[in-house]
FIMILUM-914991 format. One record per residue (C-alpha): residue number from 1; residue in three letters; x, z, y. Coordinates in steps of 0.001 Angstrom, whole numbers. Layout:
SITE   num   residu        xx        zz        yy
SITE   NUM      ala         X         Z         Y
...
END
This chain:
SITE   num   residu        xx        zz        yy
SITE     1      met     12653    -19758    -72620
SITE     2      thr      9346    -21316    -71562
SITE     3      pro      7835    -24028    -73816
SITE     4      ala      9797    -27257    -73646
SITE     5      asp      8623    -30101    -71458
SITE     6      pro     10430    -33447    -71839
SITE     7      ala     10316    -33944    -68067
SITE     8      arg     12010    -30606    -67338
SITE     9      pro     15631    -29481    -67755
SITE    10      arg     16329    -27693    -70996
SITE    11      trp     17695    -24623    -69229
SITE    12      glu     16514    -22817    -66129
SITE    13      val     17866    -20155    -63787
SITE    14      ala     14826    -18163    -64911
SITE    15      asp     16267    -18077    -68452
SITE    16      ala     19438    -16421    -67140
SITE    17      ile     17360    -13837    -65260
SITE    18      arg     15206    -13028    -68291
SITE    19      leu     18221    -12809    -70598
SITE    20      his     20731    -11028    -68335
SITE    21      gly     18573     -9514    -65592
SITE    22      glu     18459     -5963    -66945
SITE    23      ala     22228     -5785    -67407
SITE    24      phe     22727     -7252    -63933
SITE    25      leu     20433     -4694    -62302
SITE    26      arg     22162     -1825    -64100
SITE    27      lys     25526     -3004    -62764
SITE    28      his     24657     -4314    -59285
SITE    29      gly     21101     -3149    -58550
SITE    30      gly     22266      -466    -56136
SITE    31      his     23777     -3113    -53846
SITE    32      leu     20775     -5461    -53834
SITE    33      ser     18165     -5684    -51103
SITE    34      gly     14473     -5587    -51884
SITE    35      thr     14289     -9290    -51039
SITE    36      gln     16993    -10129    -53575
SITE    37      lys     15250     -8125    -56294
SITE    38      lys     11923     -9778    -55489
SITE    39      ala     13491    -13245    -55657
SITE    40      leu     14879    -12574    -59135
SITE    41      arg     11551    -11146    -60278
SITE    42      asp      9612    -14111    -58867
SITE    43      leu     11901    -16705    -60437
SITE    44      ala     11671    -15015    -63857
SITE    45      arg      7853    -15173    -63728
SITE    46      cys      7488    -18635    -62174
SITE    47      arg      5219    -20944    -64159
SITE    48      thr      4627    -18413    -66897
SITE    49      ala      1455    -16693    -68051
SITE    50      ala      2474    -13700    -65916
SITE    51      leu      1263    -15525    -62793
SITE    52      gly     -1842    -17047    -64316
SITE    53      gly     -2663    -20721    -64074
SITE    54      his     -5262    -23259    -65097
SITE    55      val     -6252    -25636    -67853
SITE    56      ser     -6785    -29258    -66888
SITE    57      arg     -9279    -30772    -69340
SITE    58      cys     -9736    -34527    -69587
SITE    59      leu    -13342    -35543    -70258
SITE    60      asp    -12215    -38981    -71455
SITE    61      cys     -9896    -37949    -74317
SITE    62      asp    -10939    -34283    -74594
SITE    63      arg     -7343    -33020    -74305
SITE    64      asp     -6226    -29900    -72460
SITE    65      arg     -3086    -29416    -70426
SITE    66      ile     -1986    -25918    -69410
SITE    67      ala      -261    -25438    -66045
SITE    68      tyr       941    -22009    -64956
SITE    69      asn      1163    -21032    -61304
SITE    70      ser      4355    -21310    -59260
SITE    71      cys      5993    -18273    -57677
SITE    72      arg      6402    -20118    -54342
SITE    73      asn      9601    -18252    -53618
SITE    74      arg     11804    -20404    -51391
SITE    75      his     14852    -19685    -53569
SITE    76      cys     13197    -20997    -56738
SITE    77      pro     14618    -24243    -58190
SITE    78      lys     11158    -25209    -59481
SITE    79      cys      9038    -24597    -56390
SITE    80      gly      8689    -26221    -53029
SITE    81      ala      8018    -29869    -53904
SITE    82      leu      4618    -29946    -52193
SITE    83      ala      5824    -27992    -49160
SITE    84      arg      8833    -30319    -48904
SITE    85      ala      6634    -33426    -48998
SITE    86      arg      4373    -32089    -46254
SITE    87      trp      7361    -31068    -44133
SITE    88      leu      8943    -34495    -44517
SITE    89      glu      5731    -36236    -43510
SITE    90      lys      5663    -34255    -40252
SITE    91      glu      9395    -34743    -39698
SITE    92      ala      9134    -38521    -40028
SITE    93      ala      7059    -38673    -36847
SITE    94      his      9884    -37058    -34869
SITE    95      leu     12659    -39430    -35885
SITE    96      leu     13982    -41786    -33236
SITE    97      pro     14999    -45393    -34016
SITE    98      val     18700    -44731    -33434
SITE    99      glu     21838    -44109    -35429
SITE   100      tyr     22096    -40540    -36725
SITE   101      phe     25229    -38525    -37460
SITE   102      his     25893    -35741    -39949
SITE   103      val     28037    -32849    -38696
SITE   104      val     28935    -29779    -40784
SITE   105      phe     29944    -26441    -39229
SITE   106      thr     31673    -24075    -41687
SITE   107      leu     32558    -20405    -41323
SITE   108      pro     36103    -19395    -42373
SITE   109      ser     36314    -17330    -45574
SITE   110      glu     37226    -14200    -43591
SITE   111      val     33948    -14444    -41669
SITE   112      ala     31991    -15345    -44794
SITE   113      glu     33278    -12120    -46343
SITE   114      leu     31840    -10146    -43427
SITE   115      ala     28576    -12107    -43642
SITE   116      glu     27924    -10792    -47158
SITE   117      ala     27205     -7373    -45618
SITE   118      asn     25620     -8807    -42431
SITE   119      pro     23761    -11975    -43402
SITE   120      ala     21045    -12007    -40727
SITE   121      pro     23181    -11508    -37576
SITE   122      leu     26077    -13668    -38758
SITE   123      tyr     23886    -16534    -39966
SITE   124      glu     21985    -16330    -36671
SITE   125      ala     25305    -16513    -34814
SITE   126      leu     26251    -19562    -36898
SITE   127      phe     23103    -21404    -35849
SITE   128      arg     23519    -20433    -32197
SITE   129      ala     27186    -21417    -32033
SITE   130      ala     26632    -24753    -33792
SITE   131      ala     23687    -25675    -31547
SITE   132      ala     25525    -24624    -28381
SITE   133      thr     28600    -26604    -29456
SITE   134      leu     26617    -29809    -29874
SITE   135      arg     24871    -29244    -26555
SITE   136      glu     28057    -28437    -24612
SITE   137      val     30276    -31222    -25960
SITE   138      ala     27572    -33909    -25822
SITE   139      ala     26647    -32982    -22238
SITE   140      asn     30250    -33255    -21079
SITE   141      pro     30414    -36436    -18954
SITE   142      lys     33886    -37138    -20366
SITE   143      arg     32407    -37252    -23888
SITE   144      leu     28848    -38586    -23816
SITE   145      gly     26945    -37091    -20880
SITE   146      ala     23673    -36903    -22790
SITE   147      gln     21264    -34414    -24273
SITE   148      val     21195    -34947    -28043
SITE   149      gly     18799    -33621    -30656
SITE   150      ala     19647    -32034    -33988
SITE   151      leu     17937    -30836    -37118
SITE   152      met     20031    -28030    -38627
SITE   153      val     19983    -26640    -42165
SITE   154      leu     21787    -23520    -43410
SITE   155      his     23509    -23600    -46784
SITE   156      thr     25320    -20473    -47970
SITE   157      trp     26865    -21720    -51203
SITE   158      gly     29658    -23829    -52558
SITE   159      gln     29455    -25835    -55776
SITE   160      asn     30737    -22869    -57818
SITE   161      leu     28156    -20512    -56224
SITE   162      his     30754    -18632    -54162
SITE   163      his     29675    -17515    -50691
SITE   164      his     30354    -20463    -48366
SITE   165      pro     28080    -20349    -45277
SITE   166      his     27814    -23625    -43370
SITE   167      val     25279    -25526    -41300
SITE   168      his     24461    -29195    -41790
SITE   169      ala     23344    -30853    -38549
SITE   170      val     21609    -34245    -38462
SITE   171      val     22203    -35361    -34869
SITE   172      thr     20872    -38240    -32788
SITE   173      gly     23563    -40720    -31827
SITE   174      gly     22699    -40482    -28159
SITE   175      gly     20101    -39189    -25733
SITE   176      pro     18904    -39175    -22119
SITE   177      ser     21661    -38827    -19533
SITE   178      cys     22142    -35255    -18309
SITE   179      asp     24354    -33044    -16181
SITE   180      ala     27211    -30916    -17533
SITE   181      arg     24804    -28039    -18224
SITE   182      gly     22590    -30236    -20416
SITE   183      ala     19682    -30666    -17985
SITE   184      val     18227    -34200    -18191
SITE   185      asp     18716    -36300    -15056
SITE   186      ala     15795    -36868    -12720
SITE   187      asp     15994    -40616    -13397
SITE   188      pro     17695    -40721    -16805
SITE   189      thr     19098    -43625    -18764
SITE   190      trp     19797    -43772    -22476
SITE   191      lys     23391    -42859    -23324
SITE   192      ala     24412    -43957    -26815
SITE   193      cys     27479    -42975    -28824
SITE   194      arg     29947    -45640    -29747
SITE   195      pro     28856    -47302    -33014
SITE   196      gly     30144    -45255    -35932
SITE   197      phe     31618    -42482    -33739
SITE   198      phe     29848    -39327    -32578
SITE   199      leu     32089    -36812    -30777
SITE   200      pro     35733    -35710    -31275
SITE   201      val     35879    -33376    -34273
SITE   202      arg     38768    -31323    -32906
SITE   203      val     36874    -30669    -29681
SITE   204      leu     33766    -29664    -31632
SITE   205      ser     35859    -27365    -33819
SITE   206      arg     37489    -25492    -30955
SITE   207      val     34290    -25064    -28955
SITE   208      phe     32524    -23837    -32108
SITE   209      arg     35331    -21326    -32768
SITE   210      arg     35207    -20007    -29199
SITE   211      leu     31436    -19615    -29155
SITE   212      tyr     31190    -17996    -32571
SITE   213      leu     33981    -15480    -31996
SITE   214      ala     32412    -14481    -28685
SITE   215      gln     29198    -13642    -30539
SITE   216      leu     31108    -11781    -33229
SITE   217      gln     32778     -9634    -30574
SITE   218      gln     29401     -8874    -28976
SITE   219      leu     27906     -7851    -32336
SITE   220      phe     30825     -5483    -32961
SITE   221      glu     30590     -3896    -29514
SITE   222      ala     26837     -3422    -29942
SITE   223      gly     27365     -1639    -33271
SITE   224      arg     25305     -4218    -35147
SITE   225      leu     27821     -4907    -37923
SITE   226      ala     28048     -3073    -41242
SITE   227      phe     31393     -2740    -43016
SITE   228      arg     31633     -2187    -46735
SITE   229      gly     33638     -3373    -49673
SITE   230      arg     36456     -5713    -48714
SITE   231      ser     35511     -5573    -45023
SITE   232      glu     35398     -1770    -44743
SITE   233      ala     38758     -1555    -42929
SITE   234      leu     37427     -3769    -40121
SITE   235      ala     35298      -897    -38819
SITE   236      asp     38415       228    -36942
SITE   237      pro     38457     -1478    -33496
SITE   238      arg     42149     -2330    -33750
SITE   239      ala     41726     -3915    -37170
SITE   240      phe     38713     -5865    -35941
SITE   241      ala     40609     -7100    -32867
SITE   242      ala     43497     -8191    -35090
SITE   243      arg     41072    -10109    -37319
SITE   244      leu     39577    -11900    -34312
SITE   245      ala     43068    -12780    -33053
SITE   246      ser     43922    -14234    -36457
SITE   247      leu     40711    -16290    -36507
SITE   248      arg     41329    -17477    -32946
SITE   249      ala     44782    -18751    -33887
SITE   250      arg     43642    -21016    -36729
SITE   251      glu     41690    -24250    -36822
SITE   252      trp     38059    -24050    -37916
SITE   253      val     36448    -26683    -40093
SITE   254      val     33928    -28978    -38421
SITE   255      tyr     33397    -32156    -40389
SITE   256      ala     31667    -35279    -39087
SITE   257      lys     30505    -37450    -41954
SITE   258      pro     29907    -41202    -41640
SITE   259      pro     26676    -42004    -39754
SITE   260      phe     23426    -42358    -41662
SITE   261      gly     22232    -45418    -39820
SITE   262      gly     18544    -45560    -38933
SITE   263      pro     15678    -43167    -39614
SITE   264      glu     14863    -44505    -43100
SITE   265      arg     18220    -43273    -44415
SITE   266      val     17804    -39964    -42620
SITE   267      leu     14507    -39418    -44428
SITE   268      lys     16171    -40009    -47793
SITE   269      tyr     18802    -37427    -46900
SITE   270      leu     16247    -34894    -45742
SITE   271      ala     14155    -35430    -48873
SITE   272      arg     16956    -34342    -51187
SITE   273      tyr     18918    -31948    -49009
SITE   274      thr     16951    -29768    -46633
SITE   275      his     15034    -27700    -49209
SITE   276      arg     17882    -27425    -51695
SITE   277      val     18540    -24063    -53358
SITE   278      ala     21868    -22589    -54454
SITE   279      leu     21770    -24174    -57913
SITE   280      ser     19306    -26591    -59465
SITE   281      asn     18176    -26250    -63067
SITE   282      ala     19535    -29720    -63765
SITE   283      arg     23107    -28421    -63367
SITE   284      leu     22748    -25838    -66137
SITE   285      ala     24482    -26770    -69398
SITE   286      ser     23613    -23663    -71429
SITE   287      val     22241    -20143    -71126
SITE   288      asp     22864    -17694    -73979
SITE   289      gly     23924    -14167    -74720
SITE   290      asp     27546    -14936    -73899
SITE   291      gly     26880    -16238    -70389
SITE   292      val     25822    -19207    -68292
SITE   293      arg     27543    -22588    -68231
SITE   294      phe     26884    -25008    -65380
SITE   295      gln     28286    -28170    -63853
SITE   296      tyr     29928    -28380    -60451
SITE   297      lys     31846    -30872    -58366
SITE   298      asp     35467    -29964    -57716
SITE   299      tyr     36101    -31357    -54224
SITE   300      ala     39738    -30263    -54471
SITE   301      asp     40039    -32725    -57352
SITE   302      ala     38448    -35855    -55842
SITE   303      gly     34924    -34552    -56454
SITE   304      arg     35179    -34724    -60223
SITE   305      thr     32348    -33094    -62180
SITE   306      lys     33511    -30103    -64209
SITE   307      ala     31913    -27242    -66107
SITE   308      met     32231    -23514    -65442
SITE   309      thr     31181    -20599    -67646
SITE   310      leu     30354    -17208    -66129
SITE   311      ser     29104    -14003    -67682
SITE   312      gly     25379    -13536    -67167
SITE   313      thr     25884    -10677    -64695
SITE   314      glu     28468    -12591    -62645
SITE   315      phe     26240    -15674    -62535
SITE   316      leu     23323    -13609    -61224
SITE   317      arg     25583    -11791    -58752
SITE   318      arg     26653    -15105    -57258
SITE   319      phe     23107    -16484    -57283
SITE   320      ala     21756    -13371    -55499
SITE   321      leu     24310    -13834    -52696
SITE   322      his     22277    -16806    -51505
SITE   323      val     18923    -15060    -51185
SITE   324      leu     18248    -15111    -47447
SITE   325      pro     17047    -12111    -45423
SITE   326      pro     13251    -11861    -45175
SITE   327      gly     11779    -14139    -42540
SITE   328      phe     15066    -15886    -41806
SITE   329      val     14450    -19516    -40774
SITE   330      arg     16957    -21794    -42481
SITE   331      ile     15772    -25135    -41026
SITE   332      arg     15845    -25381    -37229
SITE   333      his     15564    -27929    -34439
SITE   334      thr     17537    -27958    -31212
SITE   335      gly     18028    -30089    -28117
SITE   336      leu     15701    -33081    -28016
SITE   337      leu     14092    -31939    -31267
SITE   338      ala     13420    -28322    -30229
SITE   339      his      9761    -27486    -30761
SITE   340      arg      8880    -26649    -27154
SITE   341      asp      7871    -29814    -25251
SITE   342      arg      9266    -31962    -28081
SITE   343      asp      6557    -34630    -27840
SITE   344      glu      7273    -35179    -24143
SITE   345      arg     11026    -35443    -24703
SITE   346      leu     10636    -37874    -27594
SITE   347      ala      8211    -40005    -25574
SITE   348      leu     10844    -40204    -22825
SITE   349      cys     13501    -41204    -25365
SITE   350      arg     11337    -43990    -26761
SITE   351      arg     10666    -45338    -23254
SITE   352      leu     14389    -45320    -22491
SITE   353      leu     15205    -47021    -25791
SITE   354      ala     12550    -49673    -25179
SITE   355      ala     13992    -50320    -21718
SITE   356      glu     17494    -50648    -23227
SITE   357      ala     16209    -53090    -25841
SITE   358      glu     14448    -55185    -23199
SITE   359      arg     17570    -55271    -21038
SITE   360      ala     19662    -56320    -24037
SITE   361      val     17280    -59220    -24741
SITE   362      leu     17378    -60379    -21123
SITE   363      thr     21166    -60201    -20867
SITE   364      gly     21921    -61335    -24402
SITE   365      ala     23940    -58164    -24961
SITE   366      glu     23606    -55769    -27860
SITE   367      glu     23604    -52316    -26366
SITE   368      pro     24525    -49487    -28761
SITE   369      gly     21368    -47680    -29815
SITE   370      ala     19058    -50350    -28422
SITE   371      ala     19080    -52786    -31326
SITE   372      ala     17161    -50344    -33483
SITE   373      ala     14614    -49480    -30808
SITE   374      thr     11769    -51226    -32610
SITE   375      ala     12743    -50044    -36095
SITE   376      pro     10082    -48117    -38012
SITE   377      ala     10397    -44355    -38005
SITE   378      gly      9790    -44188    -41726
SITE   379      ser      6974    -42667    -43726
SITE   380      ile      6306    -40631    -46820
SITE   381      ala      4328    -42214    -49649
SITE   382      pro       985    -40465    -50253
SITE   383      ala       711    -38310    -53352
SITE   384      ala      -733    -40079    -56378
SITE   385      glu     -4235    -39124    -57508
SITE   386      pro     -3998    -36811    -60552
SITE   387      cys     -4699    -38371    -63922
SITE   388      cys     -4498    -37415    -67589
SITE   389      pro      -927    -37845    -68936
SITE   390      his     -2321    -38865    -72355
SITE   391      cys     -4947    -41512    -71571
SITE   392      gly     -4661    -42061    -67828
SITE   393      gly     -8235    -40934    -67275
SITE   394      arg     -9244    -39394    -63980
SITE   395      arg    -12262    -37369    -65124
SITE   396      leu    -10529    -34003    -65058
SITE   397      ile    -11987    -30534    -64828
SITE   398      arg    -10045    -27376    -64033
SITE   399      leu    -10459    -24000    -65745
SITE   400      asn     -8589    -20999    -64335
SITE   401      leu     -6430    -18723    -66486
SITE   402      pro     -6045    -15010    -65633
SITE   403      his     -2676    -13370    -64970
SITE   404      ala     -1060    -12023    -68118
SITE   405      pro       368     -8485    -68130
SITE   406      asn      4027     -8540    -67182
SITE   407      pro      6427     -5611    -66852
SITE   408      asp      8139     -5112    -63512
SITE   409      thr     11733     -6292    -63957
SITE   410      ser     12980     -4680    -60737
END
């Protein structure tokens, strides 16, 4: 284990990789992608002498502090804080002063099983189906009749590290009026959801199921699906058709959580949720030659915190399941928040919200979505200027350390 730091967890995922990585690669290495192997290698070397670093020397108290370089792998529990802060600062400017809702789209276990062998196309289909579901149901004049915006984040894990692909969508509680196809009206008004209620969950679930299964059928017909392990039998067209029929006959899980409220609460959620990895170091209870013990929440038992012990190879097998394909974008924007022409759409939304707020003042009414029209969009506190942890001095100089030799663990 790396030298102890009181501010850091005692155990790290990197410890499990260094201790059990060779045995894991001997057993499962033939089934791993190059990206998965690289992720394990990067995490094992993160903030060690293998990646080099620097010495920060304080000229006031003449003390040195060694800091090794980060691996910057997006699956690393220790990396990403600076990138997350910068991302949040940009995201804050795009938040509207309205109520936001949290909707979760989950793939059934039978589809998740197939996604283990086909992560890129099936995760892509998950994003597309979830975005299209929000767009279609929100645009329906019988539901809301508005174009909404959503920030969507892919998570592939459950609390026990099993494969559990799902998308979290943070959705605006309203938008400009539009037609049934989602095109904004020529002279739009702001259409807000009822306070505390977004869209019917059962409707969302069935539209999501229809759209996802249509994509799954297209992928099969185009020969873009691989079948191995437990899903090998599905390569037969009749077996695949039977699986689709079974999935079509059951309800899919779409969960709408209570609304966040205004943009300040959304920022707090984004700060702790969007850049999360499969398992944080803080959840580890022990790492030794016998295995890895970690904490998890058992949602089948009222969310109680429990502990689970896995062999080192099984722990790493589960962890590697959540390494995303190279270049796969796991945080996306859609609808009002889609990157193309986003500034123009958000400017329109703010004008409509201001008009709603003004009308509410004149009539003495409190229109849903208008009361918060002047609320601040939120901001991220600037990073503190670096100082010496011993004396608080700010006269620091930096001396680089070279990379130390490190054997290739892949």
